[in-house]
N, C-alpha and C positions, 0 to 999 in steps of 0.2 A: 504494500499499499504506500501511496505518495506521501510523505510529510510535508511536502512544499504546497503552498495553497495555491489552486488553479484560480486565475482571474481571467476574464476577456481582453483580448489585445487584437484590435483588428489586423495590425501588420501580421502578426504572429498566424492568424486565422487566414489570411490572405496567401502567405507562403505555405501554410497547410493544404489550401486549395490546389497550389501549383503541384502538390505532391501526391495528392489523393483525387482520384477521379469523382469518388462518392461526394465527397465534400464540395468539389468544385460544382457538380452539376446541381446538387441541393441549393447551395447560394445562388447559383445562376436562375433556377425555377423560382428563386424567393425574391429576385430582384438585384441581386449581385450588390448590394449595399448594405452599408454598417448593420441594418437591423437584420438583414438576411444572415449575415455571419453570425449575429447575436444568436439567432433562432438554432441555427446549425450547431454552434458552440453548445448551448444548452442542451439540445436533444441528442447529439451523438457524441460529443468529446466528453462533458462532464459525467462521470460515473463509470466510464469506460477506462481501466487502467492501461490498457495498451494504447489507446489514442491520447490519454492523459500523457503519458510517458513520451510520445511522440511531440505533442504540442509543446511540452516543457523544454524539449530539446532544442526547438526553433528559435 
C-alpha cells in the first residue's frame, strides 16, 4: 500500500494519458479538459494500487 498521499495534478494526468490508451480515450470522451482528467483520475487511478504507483512515478 502506498504511504504517499495521492492528489490530482493535471500535468501528471496528461503525461499518464500519453502512456495509457484507456486513460487517454476516457479523457477524450469527456472533453479532454481539466474536469475530464479529474473524473478519470477519481474513477480509475484512485484506489487502484498499480495505477497509483504509475501516477506517482510520473
